[in-house]
N, C-alpha and C positions, 0 to 999 in steps of 0.2 A: 095146381102149383102156381104160385104167384112170384113175380120178381118186382120188388119195390126198388126202382132205379135211383131214388134220391131220398135218403134219410139223414137226419142229423142226430143220431143216437149219441154222438159226442157232445151234445148240448147239455148245459147245466140242469135243464129240466128233467133229465133222466138220471141224474146223479144218484138218487135214492133207490131206484128200482129198475135199473137197466136190464139186469138178467131176467127179471119177470116180464118186462116188455118184450124182450127177444123171444121168450118162451111163449107168450100169448100170440106173437106173430107166427111162430112155427105151428101152433095149434090151429091158426086160421088158414094155414096152407101157404104161408109166405116162406118159401125155401131159400130164396136168394135176395140179397140187399146190397146196395152200394152206400157206404157212409161217406158223406162229402165234407171235406175240410176246406176252409177258405181263409184261414190266417194261421199264424204259428201255433197257437194253442189247439185249435180244432183239427189241424192237420195231424198233430201228434196224437190226439184222441182217436181220430179215424183209423190211423195205423194200428194203434193199440187194440182196438175192437176187431179190426180185420185179421190181425195176427192170432187172435184168440178163438175166433169162430170160423169153421171151415168154409161155409158158403156166404160169408160176409166179406165184401171187397171194399176198397177205398178209392176215392178220387181226391186229388190234391190240386189246389189252385189258390188264387188270390181274389177275394171279393172286390167288386168295383167301389163299394162304399169305403173300403179301407185301402184303396189304391195308393193313397198318399203315403202310407206306411211301408209300402213294399220297396225293398232295396235290391241291389244287384246280387247281394249274398242270398237273399230269399229266392231269387230266380235260379241261382246256381243250385240251391238246395232242392228246389222243385225238379230240376233236371236230374239230380242224384236220385231222388225218390221215384222218378219215373221208371227206374230199373227194378224197383221193389216188386216181387212176384205177386203181391196182392193189390198193387195199384193198376187200375184198369182204365183210368181216364184222367185228364187234366181239367180242373174246374172245382168249384164253379167260378166262372170268370164272365166278364161282360160289361154292361153299362147300367147304372142306376141313377136316374135323374130326379128321383123323388127326394133323396137326402142330399145335403150339400156339403158333407164332410170333405169329399175329394173333388177338386175342380174337374170339369168335363175333359179338359185336355189331358190331365193326368190319368184319368180313367181310360181314355182312349189309348194312350201310350202303353199303359200296363196291360190292357187287353191285347194290343197288337204283339207285344213281347211274348205273351203267353201262347198266342196262336202260333207264332214262329217257333216257339219251343216245342209245341205239340207236333208240328210238322217234322222237326228235327228228331224227336224221340218216337214218332209214329204212334201217337195215342189219340183217340177221339176226345173232343172237348164238350164240356157241359156249360151251357150258356144261361146266365142270369140276365134277364131283361126287365127293367122297370121304367116305363115311360120313355123308351129310347129305341123303339123298333127300327125306324129307318136308318139311324146311325149304325145300329148293330148289323143290319143287312149290308150296308155299304162297306163296313170294315171287313166283314166275313168275305165279301166279294173281292175287295182290294187285296186282302192277304191270302187269297186262294185257299180258304179254309176247307173247301170241298175236298181237298186232298186227304184230309183226315176225317171229316164229317163229325157227327156227334149228336147232341141232344139240345133241343130248345126246351129247357126245363120249365115245368109248370106253365105251359103255354097259355097266354091270355090275349094274344094279338088277333088280328083279322085273318080271314081266309086268304087274302092277298099276301100278307106277310108270311103266313104258313107256306103258301105255294113257293114264294121266293126262297124260303129256307129248304124246302123239299128239293128244289132245283139245285141246291148246293150240297146235296148229300146228307142233309140233317134229318133226324127223327124228331117227331113231335110227341112230347110227353104231357100227360094230363094228370092233375092232382085233384084234391078235394073240391076246388071251385066248380068243376064240371058237374058236381052233384047239387049245387045250389039252385034253388027254384028260379031265381032271377038271372041265371048265368046263360043268357041267350047266345053270346058270342062263342064261348068254349064248346058249347053243344053243336053249334053250326060247323065249327072247325073239325070237331071229332068225326062228324059224318063224312066230311070231305077227305080226311087223311087216309092214304092207302094203307091197307092192313099191314104191309111189310115195313111200314115206317112208324108204327104206333107203339108208344110205351106208356106205362102207368107208374105212378109214384105217390108218395104221401107228402114229402117235404116236412115230415114230422120233426119237431113238435108243432109246426105251424100249419095253418090252413086245413083244419080238420073237416072232413066231409060231413054233409047232412046225414044223420041228425045230431052229430057231435059238434057242429059249428060253434066256434068260440071256446071250445075246451081244448085241452092238450091233445094233439094228434099223435098217433102211434102207428107203426107199420101194419098191424093187424087190420087197420081200417082201409088199406089199399083194396081190399075185397069189395068195398062199397063203390070205389072208383071203377073197378073192373065191371061190376054189375051194371052201373049206369052206362058205360060205353058199349057194352054188349047189347043193351036195350036200344041205344041210339043207332047202332050199326045193324040191328036186326039179326043178331047171331046169338048162338048159345054162349053161356058163361064159360063153358069148357073150351069152346073154340077160341074165344077171346084170350083166355089165360094162356092157352098153348101158344098162340101166335105171339103174344107180347113176351112170353118167356123165350121163345126162339129168337125173336128180334133182339132182345137184350143180350142174350148169350153170344149171338153173332157179332153184335156191335162191340162188346167188351172182350171179345176173343176168349170166351170161357168155354172150355171143352166139356 
């Protein structure tokens, strides 16, 4: 049984065959998923899918790239949605210094507002980090995000950054890049992360694992991520899948 903690089944890339993709995931043993919404359109899509399928849940938040578009009304809407029975986390949120659509100070402010909201509604947070590790760690520390904890999604940082996040009550989640032949850093981090803080994901339709690299990713492929991490941690696939399932259910408060 696999729990894919980060999917974008709400993406346009799945418009034609979403039901088949979900079916293939179930056949591969993926029993639980969290669909992540990060702007108005994708949040609505995430909720629609979560409401339709029993073991598919939603996370709602505002992406840093689009931080400049977020209004106070959007924040109030997120607070309202936090009470939805299928919403298990706030996010993805964070910082993205790769794209320059939203100025850094705007990104930081929107990130802080969402952390404060998560503490208010008592939900874990899902962190998007691109080229902004130290600023993310600093903000999480300053805002006392350890009170709710959450996930460093598709982690690509160093062992040091991973440890700083672990110290703040965060889980480290790995996706397709951990399977890439040249992915030295994610592999090193995967070995170091304690078993009770480990999660797996696809981030589909992005970042497909080897041997599908460059193609559309889908939840069924999370099995390849699990196999790679089980190998790195010298444990059986069954042990790894059970542990990551237990971790995700506990974090998302799924009974």
